[in-house]
PDB file of N, CA, C and O in Angstrom:
ATOM      1  N   MET A   1      -9.246 -24.013 -18.454  1.00  0.00           N
ATOM      2  CA  MET A   1      -8.932 -24.551 -17.141  1.00  0.00           C
ATOM      3  C   MET A   1      -7.806 -23.726 -16.517  1.00  0.00           C
ATOM      4  O   MET A   1      -6.802 -23.421 -17.161  1.00  0.00           O
ATOM      5  N   PHE A   2      -8.000 -23.386 -15.278  1.00  0.00           N
ATOM      6  CA  PHE A   2      -7.018 -22.578 -14.562  1.00  0.00           C
ATOM      7  C   PHE A   2      -6.253 -23.420 -13.555  1.00  0.00           C
ATOM      8  O   PHE A   2      -6.793 -24.353 -12.960  1.00  0.00           O
ATOM      9  N   VAL A   3      -5.020 -23.083 -13.381  1.00  0.00           N
ATOM     10  CA  VAL A   3      -4.189 -23.743 -12.388  1.00  0.00           C
ATOM     11  C   VAL A   3      -3.780 -22.685 -11.371  1.00  0.00           C
ATOM     12  O   VAL A   3      -3.271 -21.626 -11.738  1.00  0.00           O
ATOM     13  N   ALA A   4      -4.001 -22.971 -10.112  1.00  0.00           N
ATOM     14  CA  ALA A   4      -3.651 -22.019  -9.056  1.00  0.00           C
ATOM     15  C   ALA A   4      -2.515 -22.587  -8.221  1.00  0.00           C
ATOM     16  O   ALA A   4      -2.481 -23.779  -7.913  1.00  0.00           O
ATOM     17  N   TYR A   5      -1.601 -21.722  -7.868  1.00  0.00           N
ATOM     18  CA  TYR A   5      -0.481 -22.103  -7.014  1.00  0.00           C
ATOM     19  C   TYR A   5      -0.532 -21.287  -5.740  1.00  0.00           C
ATOM     20  O   TYR A   5      -0.852 -20.099  -5.772  1.00  0.00           O
ATOM     21  N   LYS A   6      -0.225 -21.907  -4.635  1.00  0.00           N
ATOM     22  CA  LYS A   6      -0.137 -21.210  -3.354  1.00  0.00           C
ATOM     23  C   LYS A   6       1.290 -21.302  -2.861  1.00  0.00           C
ATOM     24  O   LYS A   6       1.925 -22.355  -2.918  1.00  0.00           O
ATOM     25  N   TYR A   7       1.782 -20.168  -2.373  1.00  0.00           N
ATOM     26  CA  TYR A   7       3.132 -20.131  -1.821  1.00  0.00           C
ATOM     27  C   TYR A   7       3.062 -19.573  -0.410  1.00  0.00           C
ATOM     28  O   TYR A   7       2.357 -18.599  -0.146  1.00  0.00           O
ATOM     29  N   LYS A   8       3.784 -20.188   0.466  1.00  0.00           N
ATOM     30  CA  LYS A   8       3.861 -19.697   1.844  1.00  0.00           C
ATOM     31  C   LYS A   8       5.141 -18.886   1.970  1.00  0.00           C
ATOM     32  O   LYS A   8       6.236 -19.396   1.735  1.00  0.00           O
ATOM     33  N   LEU A   9       4.994 -17.621   2.344  1.00  0.00           N
ATOM     34  CA  LEU A   9       6.163 -16.775   2.563  1.00  0.00           C
ATOM     35  C   LEU A   9       6.401 -16.686   4.062  1.00  0.00           C
ATOM     36  O   LEU A   9       5.559 -16.185   4.808  1.00  0.00           O
ATOM     37  N   TYR A  10       7.523 -17.161   4.482  1.00  0.00           N
ATOM     38  CA  TYR A  10       7.863 -17.116   5.890  1.00  0.00           C
ATOM     39  C   TYR A  10       8.403 -15.739   6.239  1.00  0.00           C
ATOM     40  O   TYR A  10       9.124 -15.121   5.456  1.00  0.00           O
ATOM     41  N   GLN A  11       8.050 -15.276   7.407  1.00  0.00           N
ATOM     42  CA  GLN A  11       8.459 -13.943   7.832  1.00  0.00           C
ATOM     43  C   GLN A  11       9.948 -13.919   8.166  1.00  0.00           C
ATOM     44  O   GLN A  11      10.403 -14.513   9.143  1.00  0.00           O
ATOM     45  N   THR A  12      10.667 -13.226   7.338  1.00  0.00           N
ATOM     46  CA  THR A  12      12.074 -12.997   7.607  1.00  0.00           C
ATOM     47  C   THR A  12      12.251 -11.508   7.840  1.00  0.00           C
ATOM     48  O   THR A  12      11.319 -10.733   7.625  1.00  0.00           O
ATOM     49  N   LYS A  13      13.416 -11.107   8.272  1.00  0.00           N
ATOM     50  CA  LYS A  13      13.661  -9.687   8.509  1.00  0.00           C
ATOM     51  C   LYS A  13      13.490  -8.877   7.235  1.00  0.00           C
ATOM     52  O   LYS A  13      12.945  -7.773   7.255  1.00  0.00           O
ATOM     53  N   LYS A  14      13.960  -9.436   6.129  1.00  0.00           N
ATOM     54  CA  LYS A  14      13.865  -8.730   4.851  1.00  0.00           C
ATOM     55  C   LYS A  14      12.408  -8.572   4.413  1.00  0.00           C
ATOM     56  O   LYS A  14      12.015  -7.498   3.958  1.00  0.00           O
ATOM     57  N   LEU A  15      11.607  -9.627   4.544  1.00  0.00           N
ATOM     58  CA  LEU A  15      10.204  -9.537   4.155  1.00  0.00           C
ATOM     59  C   LEU A  15       9.436  -8.586   5.062  1.00  0.00           C
ATOM     60  O   LEU A  15       8.573  -7.847   4.589  1.00  0.00           O
ATOM     61  N   LYS A  16       9.736  -8.593   6.347  1.00  0.00           N
ATOM     62  CA  LYS A  16       9.079  -7.664   7.270  1.00  0.00           C
ATOM     63  C   LYS A  16       9.409  -6.227   6.898  1.00  0.00           C
ATOM     64  O   LYS A  16       8.543  -5.354   6.945  1.00  0.00           O
ATOM     65  N   TYR A  17      10.658  -5.981   6.528  1.00  0.00           N
ATOM     66  CA  TYR A  17      11.089  -4.644   6.128  1.00  0.00           C
ATOM     67  C   TYR A  17      10.344  -4.195   4.869  1.00  0.00           C
ATOM     68  O   TYR A  17       9.850  -3.069   4.800  1.00  0.00           O
ATOM     69  N   ILE A  18      10.268  -5.087   3.872  1.00  0.00           N
ATOM     70  CA  ILE A  18       9.576  -4.752   2.619  1.00  0.00           C
ATOM     71  C   ILE A  18       8.083  -4.527   2.880  1.00  0.00           C
ATOM     72  O   ILE A  18       7.500  -3.576   2.359  1.00  0.00           O
ATOM     73  N   HIS A  19       7.474  -5.385   3.672  1.00  0.00           N
ATOM     74  CA  HIS A  19       6.054  -5.258   3.986  1.00  0.00           C
ATOM     75  C   HIS A  19       5.782  -3.940   4.704  1.00  0.00           C
ATOM     76  O   HIS A  19       4.785  -3.274   4.426  1.00  0.00           O
ATOM     77  N   ASN A  20       6.653  -3.567   5.611  1.00  0.00           N
ATOM     78  CA  ASN A  20       6.504  -2.311   6.339  1.00  0.00           C
ATOM     79  C   ASN A  20       6.580  -1.118   5.380  1.00  0.00           C
ATOM     80  O   ASN A  20       5.787  -0.182   5.487  1.00  0.00           O
ATOM     81  N   LYS A  21       7.525  -1.151   4.454  1.00  0.00           N
ATOM     82  CA  LYS A  21       7.677  -0.058   3.488  1.00  0.00           C
ATOM     83  C   LYS A  21       6.460   0.042   2.569  1.00  0.00           C
ATOM     84  O   LYS A  21       6.028   1.145   2.233  1.00  0.00           O
ATOM     85  N   ILE A  22       5.908  -1.098   2.164  1.00  0.00           N
ATOM     86  CA  ILE A  22       4.712  -1.091   1.322  1.00  0.00           C
ATOM     87  C   ILE A  22       3.527  -0.495   2.089  1.00  0.00           C
ATOM     88  O   ILE A  22       2.763   0.292   1.532  1.00  0.00           O
ATOM     89  N   ASP A  23       3.373  -0.864   3.354  1.00  0.00           N
ATOM     90  CA  ASP A  23       2.302  -0.306   4.179  1.00  0.00           C
ATOM     91  C   ASP A  23       2.437   1.204   4.317  1.00  0.00           C
ATOM     92  O   ASP A  23       1.454   1.932   4.173  1.00  0.00           O
ATOM     93  N   ILE A  24       3.644   1.678   4.595  1.00  0.00           N
ATOM     94  CA  ILE A  24       3.880   3.110   4.747  1.00  0.00           C
ATOM     95  C   ILE A  24       3.594   3.844   3.433  1.00  0.00           C
ATOM     96  O   ILE A  24       3.007   4.925   3.436  1.00  0.00           O
ATOM     97  N   SER A  25       4.010   3.253   2.321  1.00  0.00           N
ATOM     98  CA  SER A  25       3.758   3.862   1.010  1.00  0.00           C
ATOM     99  C   SER A  25       2.264   3.991   0.748  1.00  0.00           C
ATOM    100  O   SER A  25       1.817   5.009   0.220  1.00  0.00           O
ATOM    101  N   GLY A  26       1.495   2.984   1.106  1.00  0.00           N
ATOM    102  CA  GLY A  26       0.049   3.030   0.923  1.00  0.00           C
ATOM    103  C   GLY A  26      -0.603   4.104   1.772  1.00  0.00           C
ATOM    104  O   GLY A  26      -1.522   4.784   1.315  1.00  0.00           O
ATOM    105  N   ILE A  27      -0.142   4.264   2.993  1.00  0.00           N
ATOM    106  CA  ILE A  27      -0.681   5.293   3.883  1.00  0.00           C
ATOM    107  C   ILE A  27      -0.386   6.680   3.322  1.00  0.00           C
ATOM    108  O   ILE A  27      -1.261   7.545   3.309  1.00  0.00           O
ATOM    109  N   ILE A  28       0.830   6.892   2.865  1.00  0.00           N
ATOM    110  CA  ILE A  28       1.205   8.187   2.292  1.00  0.00           C
ATOM    111  C   ILE A  28       0.389   8.470   1.032  1.00  0.00           C
ATOM    112  O   ILE A  28      -0.096   9.586   0.847  1.00  0.00           O
ATOM    113  N   TYR A  29       0.235   7.473   0.171  1.00  0.00           N
ATOM    114  CA  TYR A  29      -0.530   7.630  -1.065  1.00  0.00           C
ATOM    115  C   TYR A  29      -1.977   8.020  -0.762  1.00  0.00           C
ATOM    116  O   TYR A  29      -2.508   8.951  -1.367  1.00  0.00           O
ATOM    117  N   ASN A  30      -2.613   7.314   0.169  1.00  0.00           N
ATOM    118  CA  ASN A  30      -3.996   7.621   0.531  1.00  0.00           C
ATOM    119  C   ASN A  30      -4.117   9.000   1.156  1.00  0.00           C
ATOM    120  O   ASN A  30      -5.106   9.697   0.930  1.00  0.00           O
ATOM    121  N   HIS A  31      -3.132   9.399   1.933  1.00  0.00           N
ATOM    122  CA  HIS A  31      -3.142  10.723   2.548  1.00  0.00           C
ATOM    123  C   HIS A  31      -3.060  11.811   1.477  1.00  0.00           C
ATOM    124  O   HIS A  31      -3.757  12.822   1.559  1.00  0.00           O
ATOM    125  N   CYS A  32      -2.211  11.602   0.477  1.00  0.00           N
ATOM    126  CA  CYS A  32      -2.084  12.581  -0.611  1.00  0.00           C
ATOM    127  C   CYS A  32      -3.382  12.694  -1.405  1.00  0.00           C
ATOM    128  O   CYS A  32      -3.772  13.792  -1.800  1.00  0.00           O
ATOM    129  N   ILE A  33      -4.045  11.584  -1.637  1.00  0.00           N
ATOM    130  CA  ILE A  33      -5.331  11.631  -2.339  1.00  0.00           C
ATOM    131  C   ILE A  33      -6.351  12.401  -1.512  1.00  0.00           C
ATOM    132  O   ILE A  33      -7.105  13.205  -2.059  1.00  0.00           O
ATOM    133  N   ALA A  34      -6.386  12.169  -0.216  1.00  0.00           N
ATOM    134  CA  ALA A  34      -7.322  12.880   0.655  1.00  0.00           C
ATOM    135  C   ALA A  34      -7.037  14.377   0.646  1.00  0.00           C
ATOM    136  O   ALA A  34      -7.969  15.181   0.615  1.00  0.00           O
ATOM    137  N   LEU A  35      -5.759  14.764   0.672  1.00  0.00           N
ATOM    138  CA  LEU A  35      -5.412  16.191   0.613  1.00  0.00           C
ATOM    139  C   LEU A  35      -5.854  16.798  -0.710  1.00  0.00           C
ATOM    140  O   LEU A  35      -6.396  17.903  -0.738  1.00  0.00           O
ATOM    141  N   HIS A  36      -5.629  16.094  -1.784  1.00  0.00           N
ATOM    142  CA  HIS A  36      -6.013  16.592  -3.104  1.00  0.00           C
ATOM    143  C   HIS A  36      -7.520  16.811  -3.173  1.00  0.00           C
ATOM    144  O   HIS A  36      -7.974  17.841  -3.671  1.00  0.00           O
ATOM    145  N   LYS A  37      -8.289  15.861  -2.683  1.00  0.00           N
ATOM    146  CA  LYS A  37      -9.751  16.000  -2.685  1.00  0.00           C
ATOM    147  C   LYS A  37     -10.192  17.173  -1.827  1.00  0.00           C
ATOM    148  O   LYS A  37     -11.094  17.924  -2.201  1.00  0.00           O
ATOM    149  N   ARG A  38      -9.552  17.327  -0.676  1.00  0.00           N
ATOM    150  CA  ARG A  38      -9.913  18.412   0.231  1.00  0.00           C
ATOM    151  C   ARG A  38      -9.620  19.768  -0.395  1.00  0.00           C
ATOM    152  O   ARG A  38     -10.475  20.653  -0.363  1.00  0.00           O
ATOM    153  N   TYR A  39      -8.425  19.952  -0.966  1.00  0.00           N
ATOM    154  CA  TYR A  39      -8.085  21.231  -1.587  1.00  0.00           C
ATOM    155  C   TYR A  39      -8.952  21.520  -2.797  1.00  0.00           C
ATOM    156  O   TYR A  39      -9.313  22.672  -3.033  1.00  0.00           O
ATOM    157  N   TYR A  40      -9.296  20.486  -3.575  1.00  0.00           N
ATOM    158  CA  TYR A  40     -10.169  20.694  -4.724  1.00  0.00           C
ATOM    159  C   TYR A  40     -11.552  21.147  -4.270  1.00  0.00           C
ATOM    160  O   TYR A  40     -12.148  22.041  -4.870  1.00  0.00           O
ATOM    161  N   ARG A  41     -12.062  20.522  -3.202  1.00  0.00           N
ATOM    162  CA  ARG A  41     -13.391  20.882  -2.688  1.00  0.00           C
ATOM    163  C   ARG A  41     -13.388  22.327  -2.177  1.00  0.00           C
ATOM    164  O   ARG A  41     -14.375  23.043  -2.346  1.00  0.00           O
ATOM    165  N   ILE A  42     -12.289  22.759  -1.556  1.00  0.00           N
ATOM    166  CA  ILE A  42     -12.230  24.114  -0.999  1.00  0.00           C
ATOM    167  C   ILE A  42     -11.994  25.165  -2.088  1.00  0.00           C
ATOM    168  O   ILE A  42     -12.692  26.177  -2.128  1.00  0.00           O
ATOM    169  N   TYR A  43     -11.023  24.936  -2.962  1.00  0.00           N
ATOM    170  CA  TYR A  43     -10.589  25.963  -3.903  1.00  0.00           C
ATOM    171  C   TYR A  43     -11.089  25.751  -5.339  1.00  0.00           C
ATOM    172  O   TYR A  43     -10.948  26.647  -6.171  1.00  0.00           O
ATOM    173  N   LYS A  44     -11.645  24.634  -5.633  1.00  0.00           N
ATOM    174  CA  LYS A  44     -12.121  24.275  -6.976  1.00  0.00           C
ATOM    175  C   LYS A  44     -11.000  24.450  -7.951  1.00  0.00           C
ATOM    176  O   LYS A  44     -11.176  24.204  -9.145  1.00  0.00           O
TER     177      LYS A  44
END
């Protein structure tokens, strides 16, 4: 049997800042993967 908990996180300045940094990190990470794939396809 599983027990699930739900928590509501209210938007504060600190949470918005952290969320923004996580979003930016994800964009940079995906961009680096795309560059790696592109260079591998071109130069093997």
